[in-house]
C-alpha positions in Angstrom: 23.3 22.9 -2.0 24.7 19.9 -0.4 27.7 20.2 -1.7 28.1 24.1 -0.6 26.8 23.1 2.9 29.7 21.0 3.6 32.6 23.2 1.2 31.0 26.8 3.2 30.0 25.3 6.9 33.0 23.3 7.6 33.5 22.5 11.4 30.1 24.0 11.8 26.8 22.8 14.1 25.0 22.8 10.4 28.0 20.4 8.8 27.9 18.0 12.1 24.1 18.1 11.7 24.0 17.3 7.7 26.5 14.4 8.8 23.9 13.0 11.6 21.0 13.3 9.1 23.1 11.8 5.7 24.4 8.7 7.9 20.6 8.3 9.2 19.7 8.7 5.8 22.1 5.9 4.8 20.8 3.3 7.6 17.0 4.0 6.8 17.6 3.3 3.1 19.2 0.4 3.6 16.6 -1.1 5.8 13.8 -0.2 3.3 16.1 -2.2 0.7 15.8 -5.1 3.7 12.6 -5.0 4.0 11.6 -5.0 0.1 13.7 -8.1 -0.4 11.4 -9.6 2.8 8.6 -8.3 0.7 9.5 -9.8 -2.6 10.2 -13.2 -0.9 6.7 -13.0 0.3 5.0 -11.8 -2.5 7.0 -15.4 -4.2 5.5 -17.4 -1.3 2.0 -16.3 -2.3 2.7 -16.8 -5.9 4.1 -20.4 -5.5 0.9 -20.6 -2.8 -1.1 -20.0 -5.7 0.7 -22.6 -7.7 -0.1 -25.1 -5.7 -3.6 -24.2 -4.8 -4.6 -23.3 -8.3 -4.3 -27.3 -9.4 -6.9 -28.2 -6.9 -10.4 -27.8 -7.4 -13.1 -27.4 -4.5 -15.0 -30.5 -3.2 -18.0 -28.6 -3.6 -18.0 -27.9 -7.1 -17.6 -24.2 -7.1 -16.0 -21.7 -9.6 -15.8 -17.7 -7.5 -18.6 -16.4 -8.5 -21.0 -19.3 -7.5 -19.2 -19.4 -4.2 -19.7 -15.6 -3.8 -23.1 -15.6 -4.8 -24.1 -19.0 -2.6 -22.2 -17.2 0.2 -24.0 -14.0 0.3 -26.9 -15.4 0.2 -26.2 -17.6 3.0 -25.5 -14.7 4.9 -29.0 -13.0 3.9 -26.8 -10.1 1.6 -29.8 -10.5 -1.6 -28.8 -6.9 -2.5 -25.1 -7.2 -3.2 -23.7 -7.8 -6.6 -20.8 -10.2 -8.0 -19.4 -9.1 -11.0 -16.4 -9.4 -13.3 -14.5 -7.1 -13.4 -13.8 -5.2 -16.7 -9.8 -4.0 -17.7 -9.7 -0.8 -16.1 -10.7 -1.7 -12.6 -8.8 -5.3 -12.6 -6.0 -3.4 -13.3 -5.9 -0.7 -11.0 -8.1 -2.5 -8.1 -8.0 -6.1 -9.3 -10.3 -8.0 -6.9 -12.6 -6.0 -4.4 -15.5 -4.8 -3.3 -17.1 -1.6 -3.8 -19.3 0.0 -1.0 -20.7 2.3 -3.4 -21.8 0.6 -5.6 -22.7 -3.0 -3.3 -20.8 -5.5 -5.5 -18.3 -7.4 -5.2 -15.8 -7.1 -8.7 -13.3 -10.6 -9.1 -10.8 -10.8 -12.3 -11.7 -13.2 -15.0 -9.2 -15.8 -13.4 -11.0 -15.6 -9.9 -14.5 -15.4 -11.7 -14.6 -18.4 -13.8 -12.0 -20.3 -11.8 -12.9 -23.3 -10.2 -9.9 -24.0 -8.7 -9.2 -23.3 -4.5 -7.2 -20.0 -5.1 -10.3 -18.4 -6.8 -12.7 -19.9 -4.6 -10.6 -18.6 -1.5 -10.3 -14.7 -2.5 -14.4 -14.8 -4.0 -15.1 -15.8 -0.7 -12.8 -13.5 1.4 -14.4 -10.4 -0.5 -17.7 -11.4 1.3 -15.9 -10.6 4.6 -15.6 -7.2 3.1 -18.9 -6.7 2.9 -19.6 -8.1 6.3 -17.6 -5.2 7.4 -19.7 -3.0 5.3 -22.9 -4.3 6.5 -21.8 -2.8 10.1 -20.9 -0.1 9.4 -17.2 -0.4 10.0 -14.8 2.9 10.2 -12.0 0.7 9.7 -13.7 -0.4 6.1 -15.1 3.2 5.3 -11.6 4.8 6.1 -9.7 2.3 4.4 -12.0 2.6 0.7 -11.5 6.4 1.0 -7.7 6.3 1.4 -7.1 3.5 -0.9 -8.7 5.8 -3.9 -6.6 8.7 -2.2 -3.3 6.6 -2.8 -4.3 5.1 -6.0 -4.5 8.4 -7.9 -2.5 10.8 -5.6 0.8 10.2 -7.5 -0.9 11.3 -10.2 -0.8 14.8 -8.8 2.1 14.6 -6.8 4.7 13.8 -9.4 4.1 16.7 -11.6 4.4 18.9 -8.6 8.1 17.4 -7.6 9.4 18.4 -10.9 7.7 21.5 -11.1 9.3 22.5 -7.9 13.0 20.6 -8.9 12.7 22.9 -12.0 12.0 26.2 -10.3 14.6 25.5 -8.3 17.5 24.4 -11.0 15.9 28.2 -12.8 16.9 30.2 -9.2 20.1 28.7 -9.4 21.0 29.4 -13.3 19.2 32.9 -13.2 21.0 33.9 -9.8 24.4 32.8 -10.3 24.5 29.7 -8.4 22.0 30.9 -5.2 20.6 27.8 -4.4 17.6 28.0 -1.7 15.7 24.6 -2.7 12.8 26.3 -1.4 10.3 24.8 -3.6 12.0 21.0 -3.3 11.3 22.0 0.0 7.9 22.3 -0.4 7.1 18.9 -2.5 8.4 17.3 -0.2 6.6 18.4 2.4 3.7 17.7 -0.3 5.4 14.1 -0.7 5.5 13.6 3.6 1.6 13.9 3.5 1.3 11.3 0.7 3.6 9.2 2.1 1.1 9.9 6.2 -1.9 8.7 3.8 0.0 5.9 2.6 1.1 4.6 6.1 -2.0 5.0 7.3 -4.0 3.2 4.6 -1.0 0.4 5.4 -2.7 -0.2 9.3 -6.0 0.1 7.8 -5.3 -3.1 5.4 -4.0 -4.9 7.8 -6.6 -4.2 10.3 -9.7 -5.0 7.5 -7.9 -7.6 5.5 -7.3 -9.5 8.8 -11.0 -8.6 10.2 -12.2 -10.5 6.7 -9.7 -13.2 6.8 -10.6 -14.4 10.3 -14.6 -13.8 9.6 -14.0 -15.3 6.4 -12.7 -18.7 7.8 -15.3 -18.6 10.9 -18.2 -18.5 8.5 -17.6 -20.8 5.7 -16.4 -23.5 8.4 -20.1 -23.3 9.5 -21.5 -23.7 5.7 -19.7 -26.8 4.3 -18.4 -24.5 1.7 -15.0 -25.8 2.2 -13.5 -29.4 3.5 -11.1 -28.4 7.0 -7.9 -29.3 4.4 -8.9 -26.5 1.7 -9.9 -24.0 5.2 -6.2 -25.0 6.4 -4.2 -24.2 2.8 -6.8 -20.9 2.0 -6.1 -20.1 5.6 -2.0 -20.3 4.4 -2.4 -17.9 1.5 -4.6 -15.3 3.8 -1.2 -15.7 6.5 1.5 -15.2 3.5 -1.0 -11.8 2.5 -1.0 -11.1 6.0 2.8 -10.8 6.2 3.3 -9.1 3.2 0.5 -6.3 4.3 3.0 -5.8 7.5 6.0 -5.5 5.5 4.5 -3.0 3.6 3.5 -1.1 6.5 7.2 -1.6 7.9 8.3 0.3 4.2 5.9 3.1 4.9 6.9 4.0 8.0 10.6 4.0 7.5 9.9 6.1 4.0 8.0 8.7 6.2 11.4 8.1 8.8 13.5 9.3 5.3 11.6 11.7 3.7 11.6 13.5 7.3 15.5 13.1 7.5 15.7 14.7 4.1 13.5 17.8 4.7 15.4 18.5 7.8 18.5 17.9 5.9 17.3 20.0 3.2 16.1 23.2 5.8 19.6 22.9 7.2 21.5 23.3 4.4 19.3 26.2 3.0 19.6 28.1 6.4 23.6 27.2 6.0 23.8 28.4 2.4 21.6 32.0 3.8 24.3 32.2 6.2 27.3 32.0 3.9 25.5 34.4 1.1 25.1 37.0 3.8 
């Protein structure tokens, strides 16, 4: 379709617009690569922070489970349970708090871990409970969209493939007429999915950032960690937050790129229809 546009519309407005859109897509794609590399560096930094703090046990002698339970009881949240994640939960959700089950689920390494990383992660999930208890709209919206973002590709990818196959069938059956209408529809659906991911990335920054702050503030009042231990956990939290911001930027750039691709698809289809007419 794009080849038809470039070949059949030389000197036209459609050609000029398509070139601008192609250049914009290339620039946005390059920015996505740059931000993705920054995110990778941050993930490596998180891993390094884990490696450092994993070598240190806390002065209180807790493991992840006992720290979370003790913190919950300190806050008066006696209805919240702490359980070890099964394989499915650990793989798809990691350490998390499920508000519908009123349960904090911890990976095995966090649940039994006696090191500073495990304690910090377990206590941070209690920060999510605090938001649930105050009926935070951001927390509830994040939990709802997180499930859509997790399972959305299961439904979206088959739609994209079906659209691409349908367009190819039309191309061969009509002897070269390629409108791209099904690909366009799939792109629009994809745009909706990226919008959900974009909103979710904003909510993650907001909710996790608040959980980090409230966790550090409250554990400072009940002596779960020493001042030095709190400082090290805070650094891990900050690195995580920076990684979340990178994810937000990547989602934003992906949306911009998809919009440009949709516009390019529309321009190409219009030009193809003109040439055929």
